[in-house]
PyMOL Python script that loads the backbone (N, CA, C, O; Angstrom):
from pymol import cmd

cmd.read_pdbstr("""\
ATOM      1  N   MET A   1       0.834  -1.184   0.000  1.00  0.00           N
ATOM      2  CA  MET A   1       0.000   0.000   0.000  1.00  0.00           C
ATOM      3  C   MET A   1       0.877   1.245   0.000  1.00  0.00           C
ATOM      4  O   MET A   1       1.938   1.270   0.623  1.00  0.00           O
ATOM      5  N   ALA A   2       0.432   2.250  -0.689  1.00  0.00           N
ATOM      6  CA  ALA A   2       1.133   3.530  -0.710  1.00  0.00           C
ATOM      7  C   ALA A   2       0.276   4.571  -0.005  1.00  0.00           C
ATOM      8  O   ALA A   2      -0.942   4.615  -0.178  1.00  0.00           O
ATOM      9  N   PHE A   3       0.928   5.401   0.787  1.00  0.00           N
ATOM     10  CA  PHE A   3       0.219   6.431   1.529  1.00  0.00           C
ATOM     11  C   PHE A   3       0.817   7.783   1.182  1.00  0.00           C
ATOM     12  O   PHE A   3       2.032   7.927   1.043  1.00  0.00           O
ATOM     13  N   ALA A   4      -0.058   8.771   1.044  1.00  0.00           N
ATOM     14  CA  ALA A   4       0.354  10.100   0.612  1.00  0.00           C
ATOM     15  C   ALA A   4       0.972  10.909   1.736  1.00  0.00           C
ATOM     16  O   ALA A   4       0.672  10.709   2.913  1.00  0.00           O
ATOM     17  N   ASP A   5       1.844  11.830   1.344  1.00  0.00           N
ATOM     18  CA  ASP A   5       2.296  12.892   2.231  1.00  0.00           C
ATOM     19  C   ASP A   5       1.360  14.076   2.003  1.00  0.00           C
ATOM     20  O   ASP A   5       0.823  14.252   0.910  1.00  0.00           O
ATOM     21  N   PHE A   6       1.174  14.871   3.024  1.00  0.00           N
ATOM     22  CA  PHE A   6       0.343  16.071   2.929  1.00  0.00           C
ATOM     23  C   PHE A   6       1.288  17.259   3.116  1.00  0.00           C
ATOM     24  O   PHE A   6       1.430  17.789   4.218  1.00  0.00           O
ATOM     25  N   THR A   7       1.931  17.665   2.016  1.00  0.00           N
ATOM     26  CA  THR A   7       3.001  18.654   2.087  1.00  0.00           C
ATOM     27  C   THR A   7       2.513  20.092   1.941  1.00  0.00           C
ATOM     28  O   THR A   7       3.215  21.032   2.314  1.00  0.00           O
ATOM     29  N   GLN A   8       1.329  20.259   1.408  1.00  0.00           N
ATOM     30  CA  GLN A   8       0.763  21.610   1.300  1.00  0.00           C
ATOM     31  C   GLN A   8       0.104  21.957   2.629  1.00  0.00           C
ATOM     32  O   GLN A   8      -0.657  21.152   3.167  1.00  0.00           O
ATOM     33  N   PRO A   9       0.385  23.150   3.171  1.00  0.00           N
ATOM     34  CA  PRO A   9      -0.213  23.535   4.449  1.00  0.00           C
ATOM     35  C   PRO A   9      -1.745  23.499   4.391  1.00  0.00           C
ATOM     36  O   PRO A   9      -2.363  24.033   3.470  1.00  0.00           O
ATOM     37  N   ASN A  10      -2.332  22.859   5.396  1.00  0.00           N
ATOM     38  CA  ASN A  10      -3.778  22.762   5.531  1.00  0.00           C
ATOM     39  C   ASN A  10      -4.198  23.659   6.688  1.00  0.00           C
ATOM     40  O   ASN A  10      -3.761  23.444   7.818  1.00  0.00           O
ATOM     41  N   PRO A  11      -5.046  24.671   6.426  1.00  0.00           N
ATOM     42  CA  PRO A  11      -5.391  25.632   7.473  1.00  0.00           C
ATOM     43  C   PRO A  11      -6.261  25.030   8.572  1.00  0.00           C
ATOM     44  O   PRO A  11      -7.130  24.197   8.316  1.00  0.00           O
ATOM     45  N   LEU A  12      -6.005  25.473   9.803  1.00  0.00           N
ATOM     46  CA  LEU A  12      -6.843  25.125  10.951  1.00  0.00           C
ATOM     47  C   LEU A  12      -7.582  26.392  11.360  1.00  0.00           C
ATOM     48  O   LEU A  12      -8.606  26.725  10.764  1.00  0.00           O
ATOM     49  N   ALA A  13      -7.084  27.101  12.367  1.00  0.00           N
ATOM     50  CA  ALA A  13      -7.691  28.358  12.809  1.00  0.00           C
ATOM     51  C   ALA A  13      -6.596  29.267  13.330  1.00  0.00           C
ATOM     52  O   ALA A  13      -5.495  28.808  13.634  1.00  0.00           O
ATOM     53  N   ASN A  14      -6.892  30.553  13.433  1.00  0.00           N
ATOM     54  CA  ASN A  14      -5.980  31.530  14.015  1.00  0.00           C
ATOM     55  C   ASN A  14      -4.599  31.532  13.368  1.00  0.00           C
ATOM     56  O   ASN A  14      -3.592  31.682  14.061  1.00  0.00           O
ATOM     57  N   GLY A  15      -4.543  31.367  12.056  1.00  0.00           N
ATOM     58  CA  GLY A  15      -3.264  31.407  11.362  1.00  0.00           C
ATOM     59  C   GLY A  15      -2.407  30.161  11.516  1.00  0.00           C
ATOM     60  O   GLY A  15      -1.232  30.169  11.148  1.00  0.00           O
ATOM     61  N   VAL A  16      -2.978  29.096  12.052  1.00  0.00           N
ATOM     62  CA  VAL A  16      -2.258  27.829  12.228  1.00  0.00           C
ATOM     63  C   VAL A  16      -2.597  26.909  11.064  1.00  0.00           C
ATOM     64  O   VAL A  16      -3.743  26.843  10.618  1.00  0.00           O
ATOM     65  N   SER A  17      -1.582  26.199  10.580  1.00  0.00           N
ATOM     66  CA  SER A  17      -1.795  25.194   9.533  1.00  0.00           C
ATOM     67  C   SER A  17      -0.957  23.968   9.872  1.00  0.00           C
ATOM     68  O   SER A  17      -0.123  23.994  10.777  1.00  0.00           O
ATOM     69  N   TRP A  18      -1.198  22.886   9.119  1.00  0.00           N
ATOM     70  CA  TRP A  18      -0.472  21.638   9.383  1.00  0.00           C
ATOM     71  C   TRP A  18      -0.055  20.976   8.087  1.00  0.00           C
ATOM     72  O   TRP A  18      -0.671  21.167   7.039  1.00  0.00           O
ATOM     73  N   THR A  19       1.012  20.187   8.185  1.00  0.00           N
ATOM     74  CA  THR A  19       1.423  19.276   7.128  1.00  0.00           C
ATOM     75  C   THR A  19       1.659  17.923   7.785  1.00  0.00           C
ATOM     76  O   THR A  19       1.811  17.842   9.004  1.00  0.00           O
ATOM     77  N   ALA A  20       1.689  16.877   6.999  1.00  0.00           N
ATOM     78  CA  ALA A  20       1.942  15.543   7.545  1.00  0.00           C
ATOM     79  C   ALA A  20       2.770  14.740   6.563  1.00  0.00           C
ATOM     80  O   ALA A  20       2.543  14.772   5.354  1.00  0.00           O
ATOM     81  N   ARG A  21       3.730  14.021   7.109  1.00  0.00           N
ATOM     82  CA  ARG A  21       4.615  13.177   6.305  1.00  0.00           C
ATOM     83  C   ARG A  21       4.410  11.728   6.723  1.00  0.00           C
ATOM     84  O   ARG A  21       4.480  11.402   7.908  1.00  0.00           O
ATOM     85  N   PHE A  22       4.161  10.869   5.757  1.00  0.00           N
ATOM     86  CA  PHE A  22       3.996   9.447   6.035  1.00  0.00           C
ATOM     87  C   PHE A  22       5.252   8.917   6.700  1.00  0.00           C
ATOM     88  O   PHE A  22       6.369   9.238   6.296  1.00  0.00           O
ATOM     89  N   HIS A  23       5.053   8.097   7.730  1.00  0.00           N
ATOM     90  CA  HIS A  23       6.196   7.503   8.423  1.00  0.00           C
ATOM     91  C   HIS A  23       6.232   6.000   8.244  1.00  0.00           C
ATOM     92  O   HIS A  23       7.239   5.454   7.793  1.00  0.00           O
ATOM     93  N   SER A  24       5.133   5.313   8.597  1.00  0.00           N
ATOM     94  CA  SER A  24       5.154   3.851   8.512  1.00  0.00           C
ATOM     95  C   SER A  24       3.730   3.295   8.544  1.00  0.00           C
ATOM     96  O   SER A  24       2.764   3.997   8.842  1.00  0.00           O
ATOM     97  N   PHE A  25       3.646   2.008   8.224  1.00  0.00           N
ATOM     98  CA  PHE A  25       2.364   1.305   8.173  1.00  0.00           C
ATOM     99  C   PHE A  25       2.490   0.017   8.950  1.00  0.00           C
ATOM    100  O   PHE A  25       3.392  -0.782   8.698  1.00  0.00           O
ATOM    101  N   ASN A  26       1.582  -0.191   9.902  1.00  0.00           N
ATOM    102  CA  ASN A  26       1.512  -1.439  10.658  1.00  0.00           C
ATOM    103  C   ASN A  26       0.476  -2.311   9.960  1.00  0.00           C
ATOM    104  O   ASN A  26      -0.727  -2.146  10.163  1.00  0.00           O
ATOM    105  N   GLN A  27       0.944  -3.220   9.154  1.00  0.00           N
ATOM    106  CA  GLN A  27       0.052  -4.034   8.329  1.00  0.00           C
ATOM    107  C   GLN A  27      -0.844  -4.942   9.166  1.00  0.00           C
ATOM    108  O   GLN A  27      -1.979  -5.222   8.780  1.00  0.00           O
ATOM    109  N   ARG A  28      -0.347  -5.396  10.289  1.00  0.00           N
ATOM    110  CA  ARG A  28      -1.134  -6.294  11.140  1.00  0.00           C
ATOM    111  C   ARG A  28      -2.348  -5.579  11.730  1.00  0.00           C
ATOM    112  O   ARG A  28      -3.436  -6.151  11.802  1.00  0.00           O
ATOM    113  N   LYS A  29      -2.159  -4.328  12.152  1.00  0.00           N
ATOM    114  CA  LYS A  29      -3.253  -3.575  12.776  1.00  0.00           C
ATOM    115  C   LYS A  29      -3.905  -2.571  11.833  1.00  0.00           C
ATOM    116  O   LYS A  29      -4.898  -1.935  12.187  1.00  0.00           O
ATOM    117  N   LEU A  30      -3.349  -2.429  10.635  1.00  0.00           N
ATOM    118  CA  LEU A  30      -3.829  -1.478   9.637  1.00  0.00           C
ATOM    119  C   LEU A  30      -3.709  -0.034  10.098  1.00  0.00           C
ATOM    120  O   LEU A  30      -4.478   0.827   9.672  1.00  0.00           O
ATOM    121  N   ASP A  31      -2.736   0.229  10.974  1.00  0.00           N
ATOM    122  CA  ASP A  31      -2.482   1.587  11.451  1.00  0.00           C
ATOM    123  C   ASP A  31      -1.435   2.250  10.572  1.00  0.00           C
ATOM    124  O   ASP A  31      -0.462   1.624  10.150  1.00  0.00           O
ATOM    125  N   VAL A  32      -1.654   3.524  10.309  1.00  0.00           N
ATOM    126  CA  VAL A  32      -0.723   4.322   9.520  1.00  0.00           C
ATOM    127  C   VAL A  32      -0.174   5.410  10.440  1.00  0.00           C
ATOM    128  O   VAL A  32      -0.932   6.084  11.136  1.00  0.00           O
ATOM    129  N   TYR A  33       1.141   5.574  10.439  1.00  0.00           N
ATOM    130  CA  TYR A  33       1.789   6.561  11.290  1.00  0.00           C
ATOM    131  C   TYR A  33       2.309   7.720  10.450  1.00  0.00           C
ATOM    132  O   TYR A  33       2.920   7.522   9.400  1.00  0.00           O
ATOM    133  N   TYR A  34       2.057   8.925  10.929  1.00  0.00           N
ATOM    134  CA  TYR A  34       2.481  10.145  10.257  1.00  0.00           C
ATOM    135  C   TYR A  34       3.211  11.048  11.246  1.00  0.00           C
ATOM    136  O   TYR A  34       3.020  10.937  12.457  1.00  0.00           O
ATOM    137  N   ILE A  35       4.035  11.928  10.730  1.00  0.00           N
ATOM    138  CA  ILE A  35       4.655  12.991  11.500  1.00  0.00           C
ATOM    139  C   ILE A  35       3.926  14.281  11.099  1.00  0.00           C
ATOM    140  O   ILE A  35       3.978  14.691   9.940  1.00  0.00           O
ATOM    141  N   ILE A  36       3.256  14.909  12.053  1.00  0.00           N
ATOM    142  CA  ILE A  36       2.531  16.154  11.811  1.00  0.00           C
ATOM    143  C   ILE A  36       3.399  17.316  12.266  1.00  0.00           C
ATOM    144  O   ILE A  36       4.029  17.263  13.322  1.00  0.00           O
ATOM    145  N   THR A  37       3.421  18.357  11.460  1.00  0.00           N
ATOM    146  CA  THR A  37       4.080  19.599  11.843  1.00  0.00           C
ATOM    147  C   THR A  37       3.052  20.716  11.805  1.00  0.00           C
ATOM    148  O   THR A  37       2.333  20.879  10.819  1.00  0.00           O
ATOM    149  N   LEU A  38       2.988  21.483  12.883  1.00  0.00           N
ATOM    150  CA  LEU A  38       2.109  22.647  12.943  1.00  0.00           C
ATOM    151  C   LEU A  38       2.910  23.894  12.632  1.00  0.00           C
ATOM    152  O   LEU A  38       4.070  24.019  13.025  1.00  0.00           O
ATOM    153  N   TYR A  39       2.274  24.817  11.920  1.00  0.00           N
ATOM    154  CA  TYR A  39       2.903  26.074  11.521  1.00  0.00           C
ATOM    155  C   TYR A  39       2.050  27.242  11.991  1.00  0.00           C
ATOM    156  O   TYR A  39       0.820  27.190  11.974  1.00  0.00           O
ATOM    157  N   ARG A  40       2.731  28.281  12.406  1.00  0.00           N
ATOM    158  CA  ARG A  40       2.067  29.546  12.709  1.00  0.00           C
ATOM    159  C   ARG A  40       2.765  30.601  11.871  1.00  0.00           C
ATOM    160  O   ARG A  40       3.974  30.806  11.982  1.00  0.00           O
ATOM    161  N   GLN A  41       1.982  31.268  11.028  1.00  0.00           N
ATOM    162  CA  GLN A  41       2.539  32.275  10.109  1.00  0.00           C
ATOM    163  C   GLN A  41       3.725  31.703   9.330  1.00  0.00           C
ATOM    164  O   GLN A  41       4.772  32.340   9.211  1.00  0.00           O
ATOM    165  N   GLU A  42       3.543  30.504   8.810  1.00  0.00           N
ATOM    166  CA  GLU A  42       4.516  29.813   7.948  1.00  0.00           C
ATOM    167  C   GLU A  42       5.785  29.362   8.666  1.00  0.00           C
ATOM    168  O   GLU A  42       6.739  28.959   8.001  1.00  0.00           O
ATOM    169  N   LYS A  43       5.831  29.415   9.994  1.00  0.00           N
ATOM    170  CA  LYS A  43       6.982  28.922  10.750  1.00  0.00           C
ATOM    171  C   LYS A  43       6.571  27.698  11.550  1.00  0.00           C
ATOM    172  O   LYS A  43       5.578  27.723  12.277  1.00  0.00           O
ATOM    173  N   ALA A  44       7.348  26.620  11.409  1.00  0.00           N
ATOM    174  CA  ALA A  44       7.067  25.397  12.165  1.00  0.00           C
ATOM    175  C   ALA A  44       7.269  25.670  13.649  1.00  0.00           C
ATOM    176  O   ALA A  44       8.262  26.276  14.052  1.00  0.00           O
ATOM    177  N   TYR A  45       6.308  25.213  14.462  1.00  0.00           N
ATOM    178  CA  TYR A  45       6.473  25.409  15.897  1.00  0.00           C
ATOM    179  C   TYR A  45       6.203  24.157  16.728  1.00  0.00           C
ATOM    180  O   TYR A  45       6.498  24.145  17.923  1.00  0.00           O
ATOM    181  N   LYS A  46       5.655  23.111  16.129  1.00  0.00           N
ATOM    182  CA  LYS A  46       5.391  21.901  16.899  1.00  0.00           C
ATOM    183  C   LYS A  46       5.342  20.706  15.959  1.00  0.00           C
ATOM    184  O   LYS A  46       4.759  20.779  14.878  1.00  0.00           O
ATOM    185  N   THR A  47       5.961  19.603  16.379  1.00  0.00           N
ATOM    186  CA  THR A  47       5.975  18.366  15.606  1.00  0.00           C
ATOM    187  C   THR A  47       5.615  17.218  16.529  1.00  0.00           C
ATOM    188  O   THR A  47       6.098  17.142  17.659  1.00  0.00           O
ATOM    189  N   PHE A  48       4.750  16.312  16.035  1.00  0.00           N
ATOM    190  CA  PHE A  48       4.346  15.164  16.843  1.00  0.00           C
ATOM    191  C   PHE A  48       3.838  14.049  15.940  1.00  0.00           C
ATOM    192  O   PHE A  48       3.527  14.274  14.770  1.00  0.00           O
ATOM    193  N   GLY A  49       3.759  12.856  16.490  1.00  0.00           N
ATOM    194  CA  GLY A  49       3.301  11.699  15.732  1.00  0.00           C
ATOM    195  C   GLY A  49       1.794  11.555  15.770  1.00  0.00           C
ATOM    196  O   GLY A  49       1.135  12.003  16.708  1.00  0.00           O
ATOM    197  N   ALA A  50       1.260  10.928  14.742  1.00  0.00           N
ATOM    198  CA  ALA A  50      -0.172  10.645  14.665  1.00  0.00           C
ATOM    199  C   ALA A  50      -0.369   9.228  14.156  1.00  0.00           C
ATOM    200  O   ALA A  50       0.368   8.750  13.294  1.00  0.00           O
ATOM    201  N   ARG A  51      -1.370   8.573  14.701  1.00  0.00           N
ATOM    202  CA  ARG A  51      -1.737   7.229  14.253  1.00  0.00           C
ATOM    203  C   ARG A  51      -3.171   7.282  13.756  1.00  0.00           C
ATOM    204  O   ARG A  51      -4.071   7.712  14.476  1.00  0.00           O
ATOM    205  N   VAL A  52      -3.379   6.841  12.519  1.00  0.00           N
ATOM    206  CA  VAL A  52      -4.720   6.778  11.941  1.00  0.00           C
ATOM    207  C   VAL A  52      -4.923   5.391  11.354  1.00  0.00           C
ATOM    208  O   VAL A  52      -3.959   4.679  11.072  1.00  0.00           O
ATOM    209  N   ASN A  53      -6.163   5.017  11.174  1.00  0.00           N
ATOM    210  CA  ASN A  53      -6.445   3.707  10.609  1.00  0.00           C
ATOM    211  C   ASN A  53      -6.500   3.828   9.097  1.00  0.00           C
ATOM    212  O   ASN A  53      -7.033   4.804   8.568  1.00  0.00           O
ATOM    213  N   SER A  54      -5.962   2.859   8.413  1.00  0.00           N
ATOM    214  CA  SER A  54      -5.840   2.928   6.954  1.00  0.00           C
ATOM    215  C   SER A  54      -7.185   2.927   6.235  1.00  0.00           C
ATOM    216  O   SER A  54      -7.244   3.337   5.076  1.00  0.00           O
ATOM    217  N   TYR A  55      -8.261   2.485   6.869  1.00  0.00           N
ATOM    218  CA  TYR A  55      -9.552   2.505   6.178  1.00  0.00           C
ATOM    219  C   TYR A  55     -10.349   3.768   6.486  1.00  0.00           C
ATOM    220  O   TYR A  55     -11.457   3.933   5.977  1.00  0.00           O
ATOM    221  N   ASP A  56      -9.801   4.668   7.316  1.00  0.00           N
ATOM    222  CA  ASP A  56     -10.429   5.959   7.568  1.00  0.00           C
ATOM    223  C   ASP A  56     -10.096   6.921   6.435  1.00  0.00           C
ATOM    224  O   ASP A  56      -9.229   6.642   5.607  1.00  0.00           O
ATOM    225  N   ASP A  57     -10.791   8.052   6.404  1.00  0.00           N
ATOM    226  CA  ASP A  57     -10.404   9.156   5.540  1.00  0.00           C
ATOM    227  C   ASP A  57      -9.155   9.738   6.191  1.00  0.00           C
ATOM    228  O   ASP A  57      -9.257  10.470   7.176  1.00  0.00           O
ATOM    229  N   ILE A  58      -7.999   9.429   5.664  1.00  0.00           N
ATOM    230  CA  ILE A  58      -6.737   9.761   6.319  1.00  0.00           C
ATOM    231  C   ILE A  58      -6.570  11.269   6.487  1.00  0.00           C
ATOM    232  O   ILE A  58      -6.137  11.722   7.546  1.00  0.00           O
ATOM    233  N   ALA A  59      -6.903  12.051   5.468  1.00  0.00           N
ATOM    234  CA  ALA A  59      -6.755  13.506   5.575  1.00  0.00           C
ATOM    235  C   ALA A  59      -7.628  14.060   6.699  1.00  0.00           C
ATOM    236  O   ALA A  59      -7.178  14.905   7.473  1.00  0.00           O
ATOM    237  N   ALA A  60      -8.855  13.596   6.791  1.00  0.00           N
ATOM    238  CA  ALA A  60      -9.761  14.075   7.846  1.00  0.00           C
ATOM    239  C   ALA A  60      -9.275  13.635   9.225  1.00  0.00           C
ATOM    240  O   ALA A  60      -9.339  14.401  10.186  1.00  0.00           O
ATOM    241  N   ALA A  61      -8.793  12.413   9.316  1.00  0.00           N
ATOM    242  CA  ALA A  61      -8.286  11.909  10.604  1.00  0.00           C
ATOM    243  C   ALA A  61      -7.053  12.696  11.035  1.00  0.00           C
ATOM    244  O   ALA A  61      -6.920  13.040  12.210  1.00  0.00           O
ATOM    245  N   LEU A  62      -6.150  12.987  10.100  1.00  0.00           N
ATOM    246  CA  LEU A  62      -4.970  13.778  10.421  1.00  0.00           C
ATOM    247  C   LEU A  62      -5.350  15.199  10.831  1.00  0.00           C
ATOM    248  O   LEU A  62      -4.743  15.767  11.738  1.00  0.00           O
ATOM    249  N   ALA A  63      -6.341  15.766  10.171  1.00  0.00           N
ATOM    250  CA  ALA A  63      -6.800  17.114  10.523  1.00  0.00           C
ATOM    251  C   ALA A  63      -7.319  17.148  11.957  1.00  0.00           C
ATOM    252  O   ALA A  63      -7.073  18.111  12.684  1.00  0.00           O
ATOM    253  N   ARG A  64      -8.041  16.092  12.372  1.00  0.00           N
ATOM    254  CA  ARG A  64      -8.549  16.034  13.760  1.00  0.00           C
ATOM    255  C   ARG A  64      -7.390  15.985  14.755  1.00  0.00           C
ATOM    256  O   ARG A  64      -7.411  16.677  15.773  1.00  0.00           O
ATOM    257  N   VAL A  65      -6.384  15.170  14.459  1.00  0.00           N
ATOM    258  CA  VAL A  65      -5.227  15.073  15.357  1.00  0.00           C
ATOM    259  C   VAL A  65      -4.475  16.401  15.364  1.00  0.00           C
ATOM    260  O   VAL A  65      -4.083  16.878  16.429  1.00  0.00           O
ATOM    261  N   ALA A  66      -4.269  17.001  14.201  1.00  0.00           N
ATOM    262  CA  ALA A  66      -3.567  18.287  14.116  1.00  0.00           C
ATOM    263  C   ALA A  66      -4.315  19.352  14.920  1.00  0.00           C
ATOM    264  O   ALA A  66      -3.702  20.152  15.627  1.00  0.00           O
ATOM    265  N   HIS A  67      -5.631  19.353  14.804  1.00  0.00           N
ATOM    266  CA  HIS A  67      -6.452  20.320  15.530  1.00  0.00           C
ATOM    267  C   HIS A  67      -6.289  20.165  17.042  1.00  0.00           C
ATOM    268  O   HIS A  67      -6.333  21.155  17.772  1.00  0.00           O
ATOM    269  N   SER A  68      -6.103  18.946  17.511  1.00  0.00           N
ATOM    270  CA  SER A  68      -5.935  18.706  18.952  1.00  0.00           C
ATOM    271  C   SER A  68      -4.589  19.251  19.438  1.00  0.00           C
ATOM    272  O   SER A  68      -4.442  19.601  20.610  1.00  0.00           O
ATOM    273  N   GLY A  69      -3.611  19.321  18.534  1.00  0.00           N
ATOM    274  CA  GLY A  69      -2.305  19.854  18.891  1.00  0.00           C
ATOM    275  C   GLY A  69      -1.419  18.907  19.671  1.00  0.00           C
ATOM    276  O   GLY A  69      -0.408  19.325  20.235  1.00  0.00           O
ATOM    277  N   ARG A  70      -1.789  17.624  19.710  1.00  0.00           N
ATOM    278  CA  ARG A  70      -0.958  16.655  20.442  1.00  0.00           C
ATOM    279  C   ARG A  70      -1.100  15.269  19.820  1.00  0.00           C
ATOM    280  O   ARG A  70      -2.058  14.984  19.101  1.00  0.00           O
ATOM    281  N   THR A  71      -0.136  14.432  20.111  1.00  0.00           N
ATOM    282  CA  THR A  71      -0.129  13.083  19.558  1.00  0.00           C
ATOM    283  C   THR A  71      -1.335  12.284  20.052  1.00  0.00           C
ATOM    284  O   THR A  71      -1.851  12.527  21.143  1.00  0.00           O
ATOM    285  N   ASN A  72      -1.764  11.353  19.252  1.00  0.00           N
ATOM    286  CA  ASN A  72      -2.814  10.417  19.672  1.00  0.00           C
ATOM    287  C   ASN A  72      -2.251   9.002  19.803  1.00  0.00           C
ATOM    288  O   ASN A  72      -3.001   8.028  19.871  1.00  0.00           O
ATOM    289  N   ILE A  73      -0.929   8.903  19.837  1.00  0.00           N
ATOM    290  CA  ILE A  73      -0.289   7.598  19.968  1.00  0.00           C
ATOM    291  C   ILE A  73      -0.092   7.318  21.455  1.00  0.00           C
ATOM    292  O   ILE A  73       0.603   8.070  22.138  1.00  0.00           O
ATOM    293  N   PRO A  74      -0.698   6.244  21.964  1.00  0.00           N
ATOM    294  CA  PRO A  74      -0.543   5.925  23.390  1.00  0.00           C
ATOM    295  C   PRO A  74       0.921   5.717  23.764  1.00  0.00           C
ATOM    296  O   PRO A  74       1.705   5.241  22.944  1.00  0.00           O
ATOM    297  N   PRO A  75       1.300   6.070  25.001  1.00  0.00           N
ATOM    298  CA  PRO A  75       2.695   5.965  25.426  1.00  0.00           C
ATOM    299  C   PRO A  75       3.282   4.557  25.287  1.00  0.00           C
ATOM    300  O   PRO A  75       4.483   4.426  25.050  1.00  0.00           O
ATOM    301  N   GLY A  76       2.482   3.514  25.424  1.00  0.00           N
ATOM    302  CA  GLY A  76       2.996   2.154  25.361  1.00  0.00           C
ATOM    303  C   GLY A  76       3.261   1.634  23.968  1.00  0.00           C
ATOM    304  O   GLY A  76       3.817   0.547  23.812  1.00  0.00           O
ATOM    305  N   VAL A  77       2.876   2.385  22.949  1.00  0.00           N
ATOM    306  CA  VAL A  77       3.059   1.941  21.568  1.00  0.00           C
ATOM    307  C   VAL A  77       4.478   2.270  21.127  1.00  0.00           C
ATOM    308  O   VAL A  77       4.912   3.420  21.181  1.00  0.00           O
ATOM    309  N   LEU A  78       5.185   1.244  20.692  1.00  0.00           N
ATOM    310  CA  LEU A  78       6.553   1.454  20.223  1.00  0.00           C
ATOM    311  C   LEU A  78       6.541   1.680  18.718  1.00  0.00           C
ATOM    312  O   LEU A  78       5.970   0.885  17.970  1.00  0.00           O
ATOM    313  N   TRP A  79       7.153   2.734  18.288  1.00  0.00           N
ATOM    314  CA  TRP A  79       7.313   3.010  16.872  1.00  0.00           C
ATOM    315  C   TRP A  79       8.513   3.920  16.727  1.00  0.00           C
ATOM    316  O   TRP A  79       8.905   4.604  17.672  1.00  0.00           O
ATOM    317  N   ARG A  80       9.074   3.925  15.578  1.00  0.00           N
ATOM    318  CA  ARG A  80      10.298   4.695  15.341  1.00  0.00           C
ATOM    319  C   ARG A  80       9.960   6.034  14.715  1.00  0.00           C
ATOM    320  O   ARG A  80      10.213   6.263  13.533  1.00  0.00           O
ATOM    321  N   GLY A  81       9.401   6.892  15.501  1.00  0.00           N
ATOM    322  CA  GLY A  81       9.033   8.210  15.000  1.00  0.00           C
ATOM    323  C   GLY A  81       9.266   9.236  16.083  1.00  0.00           C
ATOM    324  O   GLY A  81      10.172   9.095  16.905  1.00  0.00           O
ATOM    325  N   VAL A  82       8.468  10.244  16.081  1.00  0.00           N
ATOM    326  CA  VAL A  82       8.543  11.270  17.099  1.00  0.00           C
ATOM    327  C   VAL A  82       7.743  10.764  18.282  1.00  0.00           C
ATOM    328  O   VAL A  82       6.513  10.741  18.247  1.00  0.00           O
ATOM    329  N   ALA A  83       8.445  10.359  19.327  1.00  0.00           N
ATOM    330  CA  ALA A  83       7.784   9.734  20.480  1.00  0.00           C
ATOM    331  C   ALA A  83       6.895  10.704  21.228  1.00  0.00           C
ATOM    332  O   ALA A  83       5.810  10.323  21.665  1.00  0.00           O
ATOM    333  N   ALA A  84       7.311  11.921  21.385  1.00  0.00           N
ATOM    334  CA  ALA A  84       6.513  12.924  22.087  1.00  0.00           C
ATOM    335  C   ALA A  84       6.529  14.190  21.254  1.00  0.00           C
ATOM    336  O   ALA A  84       7.359  14.356  20.361  1.00  0.00           O
ATOM    337  N   SER A  85       5.610  15.067  21.559  1.00  0.00           N
ATOM    338  CA  SER A  85       5.593  16.310  20.786  1.00  0.00           C
ATOM    339  C   SER A  85       6.832  17.116  21.106  1.00  0.00           C
ATOM    340  O   SER A  85       7.381  17.033  22.205  1.00  0.00           O
ATOM    341  N   SER A  86       7.255  17.877  20.156  1.00  0.00           N
ATOM    342  CA  SER A  86       8.421  18.720  20.371  1.00  0.00           C
ATOM    343  C   SER A  86       8.103  20.134  19.938  1.00  0.00           C
ATOM    344  O   SER A  86       7.505  20.357  18.885  1.00  0.00           O
ATOM    345  N   GLU A  87       8.502  21.070  20.744  1.00  0.00           N
ATOM    346  CA  GLU A  87       8.315  22.478  20.406  1.00  0.00           C
ATOM    347  C   GLU A  87       9.579  22.933  19.703  1.00  0.00           C
ATOM    348  O   GLU A  87      10.687  22.574  20.102  1.00  0.00           O
ATOM    349  N   THR A  88       9.410  23.713  18.670  1.00  0.00           N
ATOM    350  CA  THR A  88      10.583  24.282  18.009  1.00  0.00           C
ATOM    351  C   THR A  88      10.484  25.786  18.088  1.00  0.00           C
ATOM    352  O   THR A  88       9.445  26.363  17.768  1.00  0.00           O
ATOM    353  N   ASN A  89      11.513  26.396  18.495  1.00  0.00           N
ATOM    354  CA  ASN A  89      11.556  27.861  18.563  1.00  0.00           C
ATOM    355  C   ASN A  89      12.436  28.362  17.430  1.00  0.00           C
ATOM    356  O   ASN A  89      13.662  28.383  17.547  1.00  0.00           O
ATOM    357  N   ARG A  90      11.820  28.755  16.360  1.00  0.00           N
ATOM    358  CA  ARG A  90      12.562  29.255  15.204  1.00  0.00           C
ATOM    359  C   ARG A  90      12.199  30.701  14.968  1.00  0.00           C
ATOM    360  O   ARG A  90      12.713  31.322  14.037  1.00  0.00           O
TER     361      ARG A  90
END
""", "prot")
cmd.dss("prot")
cmd.show_as("cartoon", "prot")
cmd.util.cbc("prot")
cmd.orient("prot")
């Protein structure tokens, strides 16, 4: 299966937008992992992991996670991505 990257900024609210980069696919559970980056006025300020199910509308599911502003990956889940959210001061 191939999964898309969402490289064009998708607007949320208050000048915040998000992009998402495909990271990995858990074929056994049908989970898709992405790295979400939030932007304010075109500057990245937060990056975190997201887990969505491959049979969901992936763009809509990622938008919900981006809107929450935090990862939806439970702490006990092991994956090789961004384990916790990170703030970037640029």
